[in-house]
BATOR-129056 format. One record per residue: residue in one letter; x, y, z of N, C-alpha, C, O in turn. Coordinates in steps of 0.1 Angstrom, whole numbers, padded with zeros to 4 digits, always signed. Layout:
aXYZXYZXYZXYZ
...
END
This chain:
m+0722-0165+0062+0711-0173+0068+0703-0165+0078+0691-0166+0078
i+0710-0156+0086+0704-0147+0095+0694-0138+0088+0683-0135+0093
m+0698-0133+0076+0690-0123+0069+0677-0130+0064+0667-0124+0065
r+0679-0143+0059+0667-0150+0054+0658-0153+0066+0646-0153+0065
l+0664-0156+0078+0656-0160+0090+0647-0150+0094+0636-0153+0099
f+0651-0137+0093+0642-0126+0098+0635-0119+0087+0630-0107+0089
m+0634-0124+0075+0628-0117+0064+0615-0112+0066+0612-0100+0063
f+0606-0120+0072+0592-0116+0074+0591-0104+0084+0581-0096+0082
i+0600-0102+0093+0598-0092+0103+0603-0078+0097+0600-0068+0102
l+0611-0078+0087+0615-0066+0080+0604-0057+0077+0604-0045+0077
f+0593-0063+0073+0581-0055+0069+0574-0048+0081+0565-0040+0079
l+0577-0052+0093+0571-0046+0104+0578-0033+0108+0573-0025+0116
g+0590-0030+0102+0598-0019+0106+0594-0007+0098+0603+0003+0098
g+0583-0006+0092+0579+0006+0085+0584+0007+0071+0584+0018+0065
a+0589-0004+0066+0593-0004+0052+0582-0002+0042+0570-0005+0045
s+0584+0004+0031+0574+0008+0022+0569-0005+0015+0576-0015+0013
f+0556-0005+0012+0549-0016+0006+0546-0012-0009+0539-0002-0011
e+0550-0020-0018+0546-0018-0032+0532-0022-0035+0527-0032-0029
v+0525-0015-0043+0511-0018-0047+0512-0029-0058+0518-0027-0068
t+0506-0041-0055+0507-0052-0064+0495-0051-0073+0486-0043-0072
s+0496-0059-0084+0486-0059-0094+0472-0063-0089+0462-0058-0094
n+0471-0071-0079+0458-0075-0074+0455-0067-0060+0447-0072-0052
r+0462-0056-0059+0459-0047-0048+0458-0054-0034+0448-0052-0027
l+0468-0061-0030+0468-0067-0017+0470-0057-0006+0476-0047-0008
s+0463-0059+0004+0465-0049+0015+0478-0051+0022+0485-0061+0019
q+0482-0042+0031+0495-0043+0037+0496-0055+0046+0507-0062+0046
y+0486-0058+0053+0486-0070+0061+0487-0083+0053+0494-0093+0056
e+0480-0083+0041+0481-0095+0032+0495-0096+0026+0500-0107+0025
v+0502-0085+0023+0515-0086+0018+0525-0092+0030+0533-0100+0027
i+0523-0087+0042+0530-0091+0053+0528-0106+0055+0538-0114+0057
e+0516-0111+0055+0513-0125+0057+0518-0134+0046+0523-0145+0048
k+0518-0129+0033+0523-0136+0022+0538-0138+0024+0543-0149+0022
d+0546-0127+0027+0560-0129+0029+0563-0137+0041+0573-0145+0041
y+0555-0136+0052+0557-0144+0064+0555-0159+0061+0563-0167+0065
m+0545-0163+0053+0543-0177+0050+0555-0182+0041+0559-0194+0043
n+0560-0174+0032+0572-0178+0025+0583-0180+0034+0591-0190+0032
w+0585-0172+0044+0596-0174+0054+0593-0187+0062+0603-0194+0064
v+0581-0189+0066+0578-0201+0073+0582-0214+0065+0587-0224+0070
k+0578-0213+0052+0581-0225+0043+0596-0227+0042+0601-0238+0043
q+0604-0216+0041+0618-0217+0040+0624-0222+0053+0633-0230+0053
k+0619-0216+0065+0625-0220+0078+0622-0234+0081+0631-0241+0086
s+0611-0240+0077+0608-0253+0081+0616-0263+0072+0616-0275+0075
s+0623-0258+0062+0631-0267+0054+0645-0269+0060+0653-0277+0056
f+0649-0260+0070+0662-0262+0076+0663-0275+0084+0654-0278+0091
k+0674-0282+0083+0675-0295+0089+0679-0294+0104+0676-0303+0112
h+0686-0283+0107+0691-0282+0121+0685-0270+0128+0692-0261+0133
s+0672-0270+0129+0665-0259+0135+0662-0262+0150+0659-0274+0154
l+0664-0252+0159+0661-0254+0173+0646-0252+0176+0641-0255+0186
f+0639-0246+0166+0625-0243+0169+0616-0249+0159+0620-0253+0148
g+0603-0251+0163+0593-0256+0154+0588-0245+0144+0592-0234+0145
k+0578-0249+0137+0573-0240+0127+0565-0229+0134+0555-0232+0141
p+0568-0216+0131+0561-0205+0138+0546-0204+0133+0543-0207+0122
k+0538-0198+0142+0524-0196+0138+0521-0181+0142+0512-0179+0151
n+0528-0172+0137+0526-0158+0140+0512-0153+0136+0507-0158+0126
k+0507-0143+0142+0494-0137+0139+0497-0122+0139+0500-0116+0149
l+0495-0116+0127+0499-0102+0125+0487-0092+0125+0488-0081+0128
k+0475-0098+0122+0463-0089+0121+0458-0087+0136+0456-0097+0143
p+0457-0075+0141+0452-0073+0154+0437-0077+0156+0429-0073+0147
c+0433-0083+0167+0419-0086+0170+0414-0076+0180+0402-0074+0182
l+0424-0069+0187+0420-0060+0197+0430-0049+0199+0442-0052+0198
t+0426-0036+0201+0435-0025+0204+0431-0019+0217+0420-0016+0220
i+0442-0019+0226+0440-0013+0240+0447+0000+0241+0459+0000+0236
r+0442+0010+0247+0448+0023+0248+0453+0025+0262+0446+0023+0272
v+0465+0030+0264+0471+0034+0277+0475+0049+0276+0481+0053+0267
n+0471+0056+0287+0475+0070+0287+0475+0075+0301+0468+0071+0310
k+0485+0085+0303+0486+0090+0317+0473+0098+0321+0471+0100+0333
k+0465+0102+0311+0452+0108+0314+0442+0098+0312+0439+0094+0301
p+0436+0093+0323+0426+0082+0322+0414+0084+0313+0409+0075+0307
s+0411+0097+0311+0399+0100+0302+0402+0097+0288+0393+0096+0280
l+0415+0096+0284+0419+0094+0270+0421+0079+0267+0424+0076+0255
a+0419+0070+0276+0423+0056+0273+0415+0047+0283+0409+0051+0292
e+0417+0034+0280+0410+0024+0289+0418+0022+0301+0412+0018+0312
f+0431+0024+0301+0440+0021+0313+0450+0033+0314+0453+0040+0304
a+0454+0035+0327+0464+0045+0329+0478+0039+0331+0488+0047+0332
t+0479+0026+0332+0492+0019+0333+0493+0008+0323+0483+0002+0319
v+0506+0005+0319+0509-0005+0310+0506-0019+0317+0500-0028+0310
k+0509-0020+0329+0507-0033+0337+0492-0037+0337+0489-0049+0335
k+0484-0027+0340+0469-0030+0340+0464-0034+0326+0455-0043+0324
a+0469-0028+0316+0465-0031+0302+0469-0045+0299+0461-0053+0293
i+0481-0049+0302+0486-0063+0300+0478-0073+0308+0475-0084+0304
s+0475-0069+0321+0467-0078+0329+0453-0081+0324+0447-0091+0328
s+0448-0072+0315+0434-0074+0310+0434-0084+0299+0423-0088+0295
i+0445-0088+0293+0446-0098+0283+0445-0112+0289+0450-0115+0299
p+0437-0121+0282+0436-0134+0287+0450-0141+0289+0459-0139+0282
v+0450-0148+0301+0463-0154+0304+0468-0163+0293+0480-0164+0290
v+0459-0171+0287+0462-0178+0275+0456-0171+0263+0445-0172+0260
n+0465-0164+0256+0460-0155+0245+0462-0161+0232+0473-0167+0229
h+0453-0160+0222+0454-0166+0209+0453-0157+0198+0452-0161+0186
c+0452-0144+0200+0451-0134+0189+0460-0122+0192+0464-0119+0203
r+0464-0115+0181+0472-0103+0182+0465-0092+0189+0455-0087+0185
v+0471-0087+0201+0465-0076+0208+0475-0064+0207+0487-0066+0211
v+0471-0053+0203+0479-0041+0202+0476-0032+0214+0465-0028+0216
i+0487-0029+0221+0485-0019+0232+0492-0006+0228+0504-0005+0226
s+0484+0005+0226+0489+0017+0221+0491+0026+0234+0482+0029+0241
i+0504+0030+0236+0508+0037+0249+0511+0052+0246+0519+0056+0238
g+0503+0061+0252+0505+0075+0250+0518+0080+0256+0525+0073+0263
a+0521+0092+0252+0534+0098+0257+0534+0099+0273+0524+0101+0279
g+0546+0098+0278+0547+0099+0292+0558+0089+0298+0562+0080+0291
i+0561+0091+0310+0570+0082+0317+0562+0073+0326+0556+0077+0336
y+0563+0060+0323+0555+0050+0331+0565+0043+0340+0572+0034+0335
r+0564+0046+0353+0573+0039+0362+0567+0026+0367+0559+0026+0376
e+0571+0016+0360+0565+0002+0362+0575-0009+0359+0585-0007+0351
k+0573-0019+0367+0581-0031+0364+0571-0042+0359+0561-0045+0365
i+0574-0047+0347+0565-0055+0340+0571-0069+0336+0582-0069+0331
e+0563-0080+0337+0568-0092+0332+0555-0099+0325+0545-0101+0331
i+0557-0103+0312+0547-0109+0305+0548-0124+0306+0559-0129+0302
p+0538-0131+0310+0539-0146+0312+0540-0153+0299+0536-0148+0289
a+0545-0166+0300+0548-0174+0288+0536-0177+0279+0537-0178+0267
t+0524-0177+0285+0512-0181+0278+0505-0169+0271+0496-0171+0263
m+0509-0157+0274+0503-0145+0269+0510-0140+0256+0517-0130+0256
a+0508-0148+0245+0515-0145+0233+0508-0135+0224+0497-0130+0228
y+0515-0131+0213+0509-0122+0203+0505-0108+0209+0495-0103+0206
i+0515-0102+0216+0513-0089+0222+0522-0079+0214+0533-0082+0211
t+0516-0068+0210+0523-0057+0203+0521-0044+0212+0510-0040+0215
i+0532-0038+0216+0531-0025+0222+0537-0014+0213+0548-0016+0208
v+0530-0003+0212+0533+0008+0203+0534+0021+0211+0523+0025+0217
g+0545+0028+0212+0546+0040+0219+0543+0052+0210+0542+0050+0198
a+0543+0064+0216+0541+0076+0208+0554+0081+0202+0554+0091+0194
g+0565+0074+0204+0578+0078+0200+0588+0073+0211+0585+0074+0223
a+0599+0069+0207+0609+0064+0217+0613+0075+0227+0617+0072+0238
d+0613+0088+0222+0616+0099+0232+0605+0104+0239+0606+0112+0248
k+0593+0099+0236+0580+0103+0243+0575+0093+0252+0569+0097+0263
t+0576+0080+0249+0570+0070+0258+0581+0062+0264+0589+0055+0257
v+0582+0062+0277+0592+0055+0285+0587+0047+0296+0578+0051+0303
i+0591+0034+0296+0588+0025+0307+0601+0023+0315+0611+0019+0310
e+0601+0027+0328+0613+0027+0336+0611+0021+0350+0600+0021+0355
w+0622+0015+0355+0623+0010+0369+0638+0011+0373+0646+0015+0365
d+0641+0006+0385+0655+0008+0389+0661-0004+0397+0670-0002+0405
d+0655-0016+0395+0661-0027+0402+0675-0031+0398+0679-0028+0387
t+0682-0037+0407+0695-0042+0404+0695-0057+0409+0686-0061+0417
a+0705-0064+0405+0706-0079+0408+0707-0081+0423+0702-0092+0428
d+0712-0073+0431+0714-0075+0445+0702-0071+0454+0702-0073+0466
k+0692-0065+0448+0680-0062+0455+0672-0074+0459+0672-0084+0452
m+0666-0073+0471+0658-0085+0476+0644-0085+0470+0637-0075+0469
g+0640-0097+0465+0627-0099+0459+0617-0103+0470+0620-0104+0481
r+0605-0105+0465+0594-0110+0475+0598-0123+0482+0593-0126+0493
s+0605-0131+0474+0609-0145+0480+0618-0144+0491+0621-0154+0498
g+0625-0132+0493+0634-0131+0503+0648-0133+0498+0658-0133+0506
h+0650-0136+0485+0663-0138+0479+0665-0126+0469+0656-0119+0465
s+0678-0124+0466+0682-0113+0457+0675-0116+0443+0673-0128+0439
l+0673-0106+0436+0666-0107+0423+0675-0114+0412+0670-0122+0404
g+0688-0112+0413+0697-0117+0403+0696-0109+0390+0687-0101+0389
t+0704-0111+0381+0704-0104+0368+0691-0107+0361+0684-0097+0356
y+0686-0119+0361+0674-0123+0354+0662-0116+0359+0653-0111+0352
g+0661-0114+0372+0650-0107+0379+0651-0092+0379+0641-0086+0384
s+0662-0086+0375+0663-0072+0376+0657-0064+0365+0656-0051+0365
a+0652-0071+0355+0647-0064+0343+0635-0055+0346+0626-0059+0353
t+0635-0043+0340+0624-0034+0340+0612-0040+0332+0601-0040+0337
f+0615-0046+0321+0605-0051+0312+0609-0065+0308+0619-0066+0301
a+0602-0076+0312+0606-0089+0308+0595-0096+0300+0583-0095+0303
i+0599-0103+0290+0591-0110+0280+0593-0125+0281+0604-0129+0278
n+0583-0133+0284+0585-0147+0284+0576-0154+0273+0576-0166+0272
s+0569-0146+0266+0559-0151+0256+0563-0149+0242+0570-0139+0239
p+0560-0158+0233+0564-0157+0219+0557-0146+0211+0546-0142+0215
y+0562-0142+0199+0555-0133+0190+0553-0120+0196+0543-0114+0193
f+0562-0114+0203+0561-0101+0209+0567-0091+0199+0577-0093+0193
i+0560-0079+0198+0565-0068+0190+0564-0055+0198+0554-0052+0204
a+0575-0047+0197+0575-0034+0203+0580-0024+0193+0589-0026+0186
k+0573-0012+0193+0576-0002+0183+0576+0012+0190+0567+0015+0198
n+0587+0020+0188+0587+0034+0192+0585+0036+0207+0576+0043+0211
i+0593+0030+0214+0592+0031+0229+0606+0029+0235+0614+0023+0230
t+0607+0034+0247+0620+0033+0255+0618+0024+0267+0608+0025+0275
f+0627+0014+0268+0627+0006+0281+0640+0010+0289+0651+0011+0283
k+0638+0014+0301+0649+0020+0308+0651+0014+0322+0641+0012+0329
n+0663+0012+0326+0666+0009+0340+0674+0021+0345+0685+0024+0341
k+0668+0027+0355+0674+0040+0361+0685+0038+0371+0690+0047+0376
a+0688+0026+0374+0699+0023+0383+0712+0030+0379+0715+0030+0367
p+0719+0037+0387+0732+0044+0383+0742+0035+0379+0743+0024+0383
l+0752+0041+0372+0764+0034+0368+0772+0030+0380+0776+0039+0387
p+0775+0017+0383+0782+0013+0395+0797+0016+0393+0802+0018+0382
p+0804+0017+0404+0819+0018+0403+0825+0005+0397+0820-0006+0398
s+0836+0007+0391+0843-0005+0385+0845-0016+0395+0851-0014+0406
g+0842-0028+0392+0844-0039+0400+0832-0042+0410+0833-0052+0418
a+0822-0033+0411+0811-0036+0420+0804-0048+0417+0802-0052+0405
l+0799-0055+0427+0792-0068+0425+0777-0066+0428+0773-0057+0436
g+0769-0074+0420+0754-0074+0422+0747-0061+0416+0736-0059+0420
k+0754-0054+0408+0748-0041+0403+0743-0043+0389+0739-0033+0382
q+0741-0055+0383+0735-0057+0371+0721-0051+0371+0713-0054+0380
a+0717-0043+0361+0704-0036+0360+0699-0037+0346+0702-0028+0338
v+0691-0047+0343+0686-0050+0330+0674-0041+0327+0664-0039+0335
a+0674-0034+0315+0663-0027+0310+0652-0036+0304+0640-0034+0307
l+0657-0045+0296+0647-0055+0289+0653-0068+0289+0665-0070+0286
r+0645-0078+0292+0649-0092+0290+0639-0099+0281+0627-0098+0283
i+0644-0105+0270+0635-0112+0261+0639-0127+0262+0650-0131+0258
s+0630-0135+0267+0632-0150+0269+0622-0158+0262+0617-0168+0267
a+0619-0154+0249+0610-0162+0241+0613-0160+0227+0622-0151+0223
d+0606-0168+0218+0609-0168+0204+0602-0158+0196+0591-0153+0200
a+0607-0154+0185+0600-0146+0174+0596-0132+0179+0584-0129+0178
a+0605-0124+0184+0602-0111+0188+0608-0101+0180+0619-0104+0174
a+0602-0089+0178+0607-0078+0170+0606-0065+0178+0597-0063+0185
f+0617-0057+0176+0617-0044+0183+0621-0034+0172+0632-0034+0166
i+0613-0025+0169+0614-0015+0159+0614-0001+0164+0605+0003+0171
g+0625+0007+0162+0626+0021+0166+0625+0022+0181+0619+0032+0186
c+0631+0013+0189+0630+0013+0203+0644+0018+0209+0654+0017+0202
k+0643+0022+0222+0656+0025+0229+0656+0016+0241+0646+0013+0247
f+0669+0012+0245+0671+0004+0256+0682+0012+0264+0694+0012+0260
i+0678+0017+0276+0688+0026+0283+0691+0020+0297+0682+0016+0304
g+0703+0018+0300+0708+0013+0312+0722+0016+0314+0729+0022+0306
a+0728+0012+0326+0742+0014+0329+0750+0001+0328+0761+0001+0324
q+0744-0010+0333+0750-0022+0334+0741-0034+0329+0730-0035+0335
d+0746-0041+0320+0737-0052+0314+0724-0048+0310+0713-0052+0315
t+0723-0039+0300+0711-0032+0296+0701-0042+0290+0690-0043+0294
l+0706-0049+0279+0697-0057+0271+0700-0072+0273+0711-0077+0269
y+0691-0079+0279+0693-0094+0281+0687-0101+0270+0675-0104+0271
d+0694-0104+0259+0689-0112+0248+0691-0126+0251+0700-0133+0247
h+0682-0131+0259+0683-0143+0266+0682-0156+0257+0693-0163+0255
i+0670-0159+0252+0669-0171+0243+0658-0167+0232+0649-0159+0235
g+0660-0174+0221+0649-0172+0210+0655-0164+0199+0666-0159+0199
r+0647-0163+0188+0650-0155+0176+0644-0141+0178+0632-0140+0180
h+0653-0131+0176+0648-0117+0178+0654-0108+0167+0664-0110+0162
y+0646-0098+0164+0649-0088+0154+0649-0074+0159+0638-0070+0164
f+0659-0067+0158+0660-0053+0162+0663-0044+0150+0673-0046+0144
k+0655-0034+0148+0657-0025+0137+0656-0011+0141+0646-0007+0148
r+0666-0003+0138+0667+0012+0141+0665+0014+0156+0658+0023+0160
c+0672+0006+0164+0672+0007+0178+0684+0014+0184+0695+0014+0177
y+0683+0020+0195+0694+0027+0203+0696+0019+0216+0686+0017+0223
i+0708+0014+0218+0711+0006+0230+0722+0012+0237+0733+0014+0231
q+0720+0015+0250+0731+0022+0258+0734+0015+0270+0725+0010+0277
g+0747+0014+0273+0751+0007+0286+0766+0009+0287+0772+0017+0281
s+0772+0001+0296+0786+0003+0299+0794-0008+0292+0798-0006+0280
v+0797-0020+0298+0805-0031+0292+0796-0043+0291+0788-0046+0300
d+0797-0050+0280+0789-0062+0278+0774-0060+0280+0767-0067+0287
f+0769-0049+0275+0755-0045+0278+0745-0051+0269+0733-0049+0271
i+0749-0059+0259+0740-0068+0251+0745-0082+0253+0756-0085+0249
f+0738-0090+0260+0743-0103+0264+0732-0113+0264+0720-0110+0263
g+0735-0126+0264+0725-0137+0264+0729-0147+0254+0740-0147+0248
n+0720-0156+0251+0722-0167+0241+0711-0167+0231+0707-0178+0226
g+0706-0156+0226+0697-0155+0216+0702-0156+0202+0714-0156+0200
l+0694-0158+0192+0697-0158+0178+0691-0146+0173+0679-0146+0169
s+0699-0135+0171+0693-0122+0169+0701-0114+0159+0713-0115+0157
l+0693-0106+0151+0698-0097+0141+0695-0083+0146+0684-0079+0149
y+0706-0075+0145+0705-0060+0149+0708-0053+0136+0719-0052+0131
k+0698-0046+0131+0699-0039+0118+0697-0024+0120+0687-0020+0125
h+0707-0016+0115+0707-0001+0117+0705+0003+0131+0698+0013+0134
c+0712-0004+0140+0711-0001+0154+0723+0007+0159+0734+0005+0154
h+0721+0016+0168+0732+0024+0174+0735+0019+0188+0727+0018+0197
l+0748+0015+0190+0753+0010+0203+0761+0021+0210+0771+0026+0204
h+0757+0026+0222+0764+0037+0228+0769+0033+0242+0761+0029+0251
a+0782+0034+0244+0789+0030+0256+0790+0042+0265+0794+0053+0261
v+0787+0041+0278+0788+0052+0288+0799+0050+0298+0799+0057+0309
t+0808+0041+0295+0819+0040+0304+0832+0044+0298+0833+0044+0286
n+0842+0048+0306+0855+0053+0301+0865+0041+0300+0875+0042+0294
s+0861+0030+0306+0870+0018+0306+0869+0010+0293+0859+0012+0286
y+0878+0002+0290+0878-0006+0278+0871-0019+0281+0871-0024+0292
g+0864-0024+0270+0857-0037+0272+0848-0039+0260+0847-0030+0251
a+0843-0051+0259+0834-0054+0248+0820-0049+0250+0815-0047+0262
l+0813-0046+0239+0800-0041+0240+0790-0052+0242+0779-0050+0247
t+0793-0064+0236+0784-0075+0237+0791-0088+0243+0803-0089+0243
a+0782-0096+0248+0787-0109+0254+0777-0120+0250+0768-0123+0258
q+0779-0126+0239+0771-0137+0235+0775-0150+0242+0787-0152+0244
k+0765-0158+0247+0768-0168+0256+0770-0182+0250+0770-0192+0257
r+0770-0183+0237+0771-0196+0230+0784-0203+0235+0795-0197+0234
e+0782-0215+0239+0794-0223+0244+0798-0234+0234+0809-0240+0237
s+0791-0236+0223+0795-0246+0214+0792-0242+0200+0782-0235+0198
m+0800-0246+0190+0798-0243+0176+0785-0250+0171+0779-0246+0161
l+0780-0260+0178+0768-0267+0174+0755-0259+0178+0744-0262+0173
e+0756-0249+0187+0745-0241+0190+0741-0232+0179+0750-0226+0173
e+0728-0231+0176+0724-0222+0165+0720-0208+0171+0708-0204+0170
t+0729-0202+0178+0727-0189+0184+0738-0179+0180+0749-0184+0175
g+0736-0166+0182+0746-0157+0178+0739-0143+0176+0727-0142+0174
f+0747-0132+0177+0743-0119+0175+0749-0114+0161+0761-0115+0159
s+0741-0108+0152+0746-0102+0140+0742-0088+0140+0731-0084+0142
f+0752-0079+0137+0750-0065+0136+0753-0060+0122+0764-0062+0117
v+0743-0054+0115+0745-0050+0101+0739-0036+0100+0730-0032+0107
k+0745-0029+0090+0739-0015+0086+0729-0016+0076+0724-0006+0071
END
């Protein structure tokens, strides 16, 4: 079921496209497979989500580069802020090589965003918040608010980029040191060739359907957690702790919930 569920996103991962007899473009092939997936998905009787309305053809490309003369923006945050708060078309943000020290949160209404790096080892977005740090409200951030990069909008895609939380590995038993590199709290997201680097609670796979392909995920214990419905294909999980423990912590509390993490080669 999980494999069928994410069939349309497989084509986003750089898979080869066969030349068809009527010479469909790559985008047309993607859309054709996507619509077949939508038809199949809408036939499920016990779905948590409505029929998706993904948009794969970009209507706008925005460039980000550490050298302002080479792009429209020098920071990822400013590029995202330039997108309409209520967005209705696919916007691609192309991010040049470099380390971008930024904390970013995409609002729920800003859908259809794609970010593409110059390579996971070349383009890095990093911050160092932990759960016990005080936020602007005067309260601690908590695990939810500690994320370097947080996504609340549907149909998000990331390719060839690193999301990093630089907070150091805490001593065993330390409290309030959760340090999330990325939090995804929306439906229909895809991550292709990305890296997620952290020490504690690296990847918060919160809610929604998500697809990870050829990704590298690093943390200590339970560093992939949340209640998402997600497929991890050809992903490498790397533990940086010497203590024993689980690598993942899926939060499903009932067999009736349509959530879970699947890891396949």
